[in-house]
ZALUM-732185 format. One record per residue: z negated, y, x negated of N, C-alpha, C in turn; residue in three letters. Coordinates in steps of 0.2 Angstrom, whole numbers. Layout:
residues N
SITE    n.pz    n.py    n.px   ca.pz   ca.py   ca.px    c.pz    c.py    c.px   code
SITE       Z       Y       X       Z       Y       X       Z       Y       X    ALA
...
***
This chain:
residues 199
SITE    n.pz    n.py    n.px   ca.pz   ca.py   ca.px    c.pz    c.py    c.px   code
SITE     -33     100     153     -30      97     152     -29      89     151    MET
SITE     -23      83     156     -23      77     154     -15      77     150    CYS
SITE     -17      70     148     -11      65     145     -11      59     147    LEU
SITE      -7      59     154      -6      51     156      -1      47     151    PHE
SITE      -4      41     151       0      36     148      -2      29     152    VAL
SITE       2      27     154      -1      17     158      -5      21     164    ASN
SITE      -3      24     167      -9      28     172     -17      28     169    ALA
SITE     -18      28     162     -23      29     162     -23      37     158    HIS
SITE     -28      43     160     -28      47     160     -35      49     151    CYS
SITE     -27      53     147     -33      53     140     -33      63     140    TYR
SITE     -40      66     141     -42      72     142     -39      74     134    PRO
SITE     -36      79     134     -36      85     131     -40      88     127    ALA
SITE     -43      84     122     -49      88     119     -47      93     115    ARG
SITE     -49      99     117     -47     105     110     -44     109     114    GLY
SITE     -40     106     121     -36     112     125     -29     109     123    GLY
SITE     -26     103     120     -19     105     118     -16      99     120    THR
SITE     -12      95     125      -9      88     126      -4      87     119    VAL
SITE      -5      89     113      -3      88     109     -11      81     103    CYS
SITE     -14      88     103     -20      84     102     -21      77     106    GLN
SITE     -21      77     115     -20      70     116     -17      64     117    ALA
SITE     -10      64     114      -6      64     112      -8      57     108    ALA
SITE      -7      61     100     -14      60      95     -18      57      96    VAL
SITE     -24      56      99     -28      55     101     -26      45     104    ALA
SITE     -22      46     108     -16      41     111     -15      36     107    VAL
SITE     -11      38     102      -5      36      97     -12      31      95    ARG
SITE     -17      33      91     -24      32      89     -28      24      91    ILE
SITE     -29      27      99     -29      22      99     -24      15     104    ARG
SITE     -16      16     105     -15      12     101     -12       9      95    LEU
SITE     -13      11      93     -11      10      85     -18       3      84    THR
SITE     -25       7      87     -28       2      84     -28      -5      89    ALA
SITE     -28      -3      94     -26     -11      99     -22     -15      98    ALA
SITE     -17     -10      94     -11     -20      92      -7     -12      88    ASN
SITE     -10     -13      82      -7     -14      75      -1     -18      71    PRO
SITE       1     -22      75       7     -25      72      13     -23      75    THR
SITE      11     -19      81      19     -17      83      20     -10      81    LYS
SITE      14      -6      78      18       3      78      14       1      69    PHE
SITE      21       6      67      21       7      57      23      16      57    ASN
SITE      17      18      56      14      24      55      16      26      50    THR
SITE      19      28      48      19      32      40      15      39      41    PRO
SITE       9      41      37       7      44      33       9      53      37    ALA
SITE       7      57      37       9      63      39       7      67      37    VAL
SITE       8      72      35       2      76      32       0      81      37    ALA
SITE      -5      81      35      -8      83      41     -10      92      39    GLU
SITE     -12     100      44     -14     105      42     -20     106      41    ARG
SITE     -21     111      39     -28     115      36     -32     116      41    LYS
SITE     -37     112      44     -46     112      48     -47     120      45    ILE
SITE     -47     124      50     -51     129      47     -59     129      49    THR
SITE     -66     132      48     -70     130      50     -73     130      54    ALA
SITE     -70     136      58     -71     136      65     -68     128      69    SER
SITE     -62     128      66     -58     122      71     -62     115      67    GLU
SITE     -67     116      65     -71     107      62     -76     107      66    ALA
SITE     -75      95      67     -80      96      73     -82      89      68    VAL
SITE     -93      90      69     -91      86      63     -98      81      70    PHE
SITE     -93      73      72     -98      68      77     -97      64      72    ARG
SITE    -103      62      69    -103      55      66    -103      49      73    PRO
SITE     -99      45      69    -100      38      72    -108      34      72    LYS
SITE    -108      30      76    -114      29      79    -118      21      76    ASP
SITE    -122      22      72    -123      21      65    -128      12      67    ALA
SITE    -130      10      73    -133       8      73    -131       1      74    THR
SITE    -134      -6      71    -134     -11      71    -130     -15      77    ASP
SITE    -125     -19      76    -125     -25      84    -120     -31      81    TYR
SITE    -121     -34      85    -119     -43      85    -111     -43      86    LEU
SITE    -107     -48      84    -101     -50      84    -103     -58      84    VAL
SITE    -101     -60      88     -98     -69      89     -91     -67      88    THR
SITE     -92     -74      83     -84     -77      82     -82     -84      81    LEU
SITE     -77     -87      87     -75     -93      88     -75     -96      84    GLN
SITE     -74    -102      80     -71    -106      76     -63    -106      77    SER
SITE     -57    -106      74     -52    -109      75     -48    -109      68    ARG
SITE     -42    -112      69     -36    -113      61     -33    -105      62    THR
SITE     -32    -104      53     -29     -99      51     -23    -103      48    GLN
SITE     -17     -97      48     -13    -100      45     -11     -96      40    VAL
SITE     -13     -96      32     -14     -91      27      -8     -92      23    ARG
SITE      -4     -87      23       4     -84      20       1     -87      10    SER
SITE       7     -89       7       8     -88       5      15     -85       0    ARG
SITE      14     -80       4      19     -72       2      19     -70      -4    LYS
SITE      15     -69      -6      10     -65     -12      14     -68     -19    HIS
SITE      12     -77     -18      12     -80     -24      20     -81     -25    GLU
SITE      22     -80     -20      32     -81     -20      32     -74     -20    ALA
SITE      33     -68     -22      36     -63     -24      31     -63     -34    VAL
SITE      26     -64     -33      23     -66     -41      28     -67     -45    VAL
SITE      33     -76     -41      33     -81     -44      42     -76     -46    LYS
SITE      46     -73     -39      52     -71     -40      52     -64     -45    ALA
SITE      47     -58     -47      45     -55     -50      47     -55     -56    PHE
SITE      40     -61     -57      39     -62     -65      45     -67     -68    GLY
SITE      51     -69     -64      57     -73     -65      62     -67     -68    GLU
SITE      61     -60     -63      66     -57     -63      62     -55     -71    HIS
SITE      57     -51     -70      56     -48     -78      58     -54     -85    ALA
SITE      57     -59     -85      60     -64     -89      69     -61     -91    ARG
SITE      70     -61     -85      80     -61     -86      78     -53     -89    ALA
SITE      75     -49     -88      77     -41     -89      72     -40     -99    VAL
SITE      70     -48    -100      66     -47    -109      58     -46    -110    GLY
SITE      54     -46    -103      50     -46    -103      45     -53    -102    TRP
SITE      41     -55    -105      39     -62    -105      32     -60     -98    ALA
SITE      32     -62     -92      27     -63     -89      18     -69     -91    PRO
SITE      15     -66     -88       9     -71     -89       5     -70     -82    ALA
SITE       8     -76     -78       0     -77     -73      -8     -80     -76    THR
SITE     -11     -81     -80     -18     -83     -83     -19     -73     -83    ASN
SITE     -20     -72     -82     -24     -65     -82     -29     -65     -78    VAL
SITE     -31     -71     -74     -34     -66     -67     -41     -63     -68    HIS
SITE     -41     -58     -67     -41     -58     -59     -33     -53     -58    PRO
SITE     -32     -51     -64     -23     -48     -60     -19     -52     -61    ARG
SITE     -14     -49     -56      -9     -54     -53      -5     -57     -59    ASP
SITE       0     -52     -63       1     -53     -68       2     -49     -72    LEU
SITE       5     -48     -79       6     -43     -83      13     -44     -86    VAL
SITE      16     -41     -91      20     -41     -93      21     -39    -100    LEU
SITE      21     -43    -105      22     -43    -111      29     -43    -116    ARG
SITE      29     -38    -122      33     -39    -128      30     -37    -131    LYS
SITE      32     -40    -137      30     -37    -144      27     -29    -145    PRO
SITE      16     -28    -146      13     -23    -147      17     -19    -139    GLY
SITE      18     -23    -135      19     -17    -128      14     -25    -121    ARG
SITE      10     -22    -117      13     -22    -110       9     -19    -105    GLU
SITE      12     -20     -98      12     -21     -92       8     -22     -89    LEU
SITE       5     -19     -83      -1     -22     -78       1     -22     -73    LEU
SITE       2     -27     -70       5     -26     -61       1     -30     -59    CYS
SITE       2     -25     -54      -1     -31     -46       4     -30     -42    GLU
SITE       5     -35     -38       9     -37     -33       7     -36     -26    VAL
SITE       8     -34     -22       5     -34     -14      14     -37     -10    LYS
SITE      12     -40      -2      16     -39       2      14     -36       9    VAL
SITE      21     -31       8      20     -26      11      21     -28      22    VAL
SITE      16     -26      22      14     -28      30      19     -21      36    GLY
SITE      20     -20      42      20     -16      45      17      -7      41    PRO
SITE      13      -8      42      13       1      39      11      -2      31    ASN
SITE      14       1      28      15       0      20       9       5      17    ALA
SITE       6       9      21       1      12      16      -5      10      14    GLU
SITE      -7       0      20     -15      -3      17     -12      -5      10    HIS
SITE      -5      -8      10      -3     -10       1      -2      -6      -3    ALA
SITE      -1       1      -1      -1       8      -9      -7       8     -10    ILE
SITE     -11       7      -5     -19       8      -4     -25       4      -8    ARG
SITE     -19      -3      -8     -23      -8     -11     -22      -8     -22    GLU
SITE     -15      -7     -20     -12      -7     -25     -15      -3     -30    ALA
SITE     -16       3     -27     -19       9     -32     -25      10     -33    ILE
SITE     -28       4     -30     -38       4     -32     -38      -2     -39    GLY
SITE     -34      -7     -35     -34     -12     -43     -32     -10     -47    GLN
SITE     -27      -6     -48     -23      -4     -53     -28       0     -58    LEU
SITE     -31       6     -53     -33       8     -55     -41       5     -61    ILE
SITE     -45       2     -55     -50      -4     -56     -48      -6     -63    THR
SITE     -44     -10     -64     -40     -16     -70     -40      -9     -75    TYR
SITE     -38      -6     -74     -35      -1     -80     -43       1     -83    ARG
SITE     -47       3     -80     -52       2     -85     -57       1     -84    HIS
SITE     -61      -8     -83     -65     -11     -84     -59     -17     -88    PHE
SITE     -54     -18     -86     -53     -25     -92     -47     -21     -97    LEU
SITE     -46     -13     -99     -43     -12    -104     -50      -5    -104    TYR
SITE     -54      -7    -109     -59      -5    -111     -55       3    -118    PRO
SITE     -52      -1    -123     -50       3    -129     -42       5    -125    GLY
SITE     -40       0    -127     -32       3    -130     -30       3    -120    THR
SITE     -27       6    -119     -23       5    -110     -17       3    -111    LYS
SITE     -15      -1    -106      -7      -3    -108      -2       1    -105    PRO
SITE       3       0    -106      12       6    -107       8       9    -100    GLU
SITE       9       4     -96      10       7     -90       6       2     -86    ALA
SITE       5       4     -78       2       1     -73       8       1     -68    SER
SITE      10      -4     -66      18      -6     -61      13     -10     -55    VAL
SITE      17      -3     -48      16     -10     -43      21     -13     -40    ALA
SITE      22     -21     -39      24     -22     -36      26     -24     -30    VAL
SITE      31     -23     -24      28     -25     -19      36     -28     -17    PHE
SITE      33     -32     -11      39     -39      -8      44     -33      -5    SER
SITE      40     -27       1      49     -24       1      47     -16       0    SER
SITE      53     -15       3      55      -6       1      44      -2       7    SER
SITE      43       3       2      37       4       5      40      14       8    VAL
SITE      46      15       4      49      24       7      48      25       2    GLY
SITE      53      31       2      52      36      -4      45      41      -6    PRO
SITE      42      43       2      37      44      -1      31      44      -4    ALA
SITE      33      34      -3      25      32      -7      29      29     -14    PHE
SITE      34      29     -15      38      29     -22      34      37     -29    VAL
SITE      35      42     -21      34      47     -25      25      47     -28    ASP
SITE      20      48     -23      14      45     -23      13      43     -28    LEU
SITE      14      35     -29      15      32     -36      17      36     -42    LEU
SITE      23      37     -42      22      42     -49      22      47     -49    GLU
SITE      19      50     -45      14      56     -46       5      55     -48    SER
SITE       6      49     -46      -3      46     -51      -2      43     -57    ILE
SITE       5      42     -58       7      36     -65       7      31     -66    GLY
SITE      10      27     -59      10      22     -57      15      19     -54    ILE
SITE      19      16     -59      26      13     -58      28      10     -52    ALA
SITE      33       8     -49      35       2     -43      40       2     -42    SER
SITE      43      -6     -42      46     -11     -41      45     -13     -33    VAL
SITE      52     -14     -31      51     -19     -26      58     -20     -23    TRP
SITE      57     -29     -20      61     -33     -16      67     -29     -13    ALA
SITE      70     -32     -13      76     -26      -9      83     -34      -9    ALA
SITE      86     -36      -4      91     -40      -2      93     -45      -9    ASP
SITE      87     -49     -14      88     -51     -18      90     -48     -25    GLY
SITE      88     -40     -26      89     -37     -31      81     -33     -31    ASP
SITE      81     -31     -36      72     -27     -38      76     -18     -38    TRP
SITE      73     -16     -36      74      -8     -36      68      -5     -37    LEU
SITE      68       2     -41      63       3     -45      62      10     -46    ALA
SITE      57      14     -46      56      19     -47      60      22     -53    SER
SITE      58      28     -55      60      32     -62      58      29     -68    ALA
SITE      49      28     -66      45      29     -75      48      21     -73    SER
SITE      49      18     -67      50       6     -68      55       6     -71    ALA
SITE      61      11     -69      65      11     -72      68      12     -80    SER
SITE      64      16     -82      63      17     -90      61      12     -95    THR
SITE      58       7     -89      53       0     -93      58      -4     -91    LEU
SITE      67      -2     -89      69      -8     -90      69     -14     -82    GLY
SITE      63     -12     -77      62     -15     -74      67     -18     -65    LEU
SITE      71     -12     -65      75     -15     -62      81     -18     -60    ASN
SITE      83     -21     -56      92     -23     -55      93     -18     -54    SER
SITE      93     -13     -50      98      -7     -48      93      -2     -46    ILE
SITE      93       3     -48      90      10     -46      88      12     -39    ASP
SITE      82      13     -37      79      14     -29      75      20     -30    GLY
SITE      73      23     -22      69      28     -21      65      27     -15    ASP
SITE      64      18     -13      55      17      -9      60      15      -4    GLY
***
């Protein structure tokens, strides 16, 4: 069985066109990731009889890179500035001299650990990075008393599923939206929002 896309036959390994379609989507996304925004979808459980173990080639290979000029965006710093100014307006004292952290917010006897992420075509990358950095910083930079909360700050919406994921692991989230700052339930209780949001 074959799935044809642009006159190319993709064999349906395992016997279904659905599996071939998924393989095509993966190949197309890998070939041009900026054209696809593919949110994570819960996969069904694979039984032991369906499991396939096919490790990838582990041999070394050479890569030749041409030198070129790259434009580096400063959007991250713009988000840090905009959110820091918003936090100050709602009563928090923002601090950026806290390397390697992006930002902390303070009130007497209180501290919020913030990680700022610019959201690209696929929000999952920003989510994974924010989770990893917040957990790492909490563990290594706060060995005694932990900050009151960890807050992931995003340049735009990451969607309600990711907001729910962050809430489920104890990370508050805030994101920019049309000049306002929307917030998850836990971030709202910290007073970090302009108006409540769900992603």
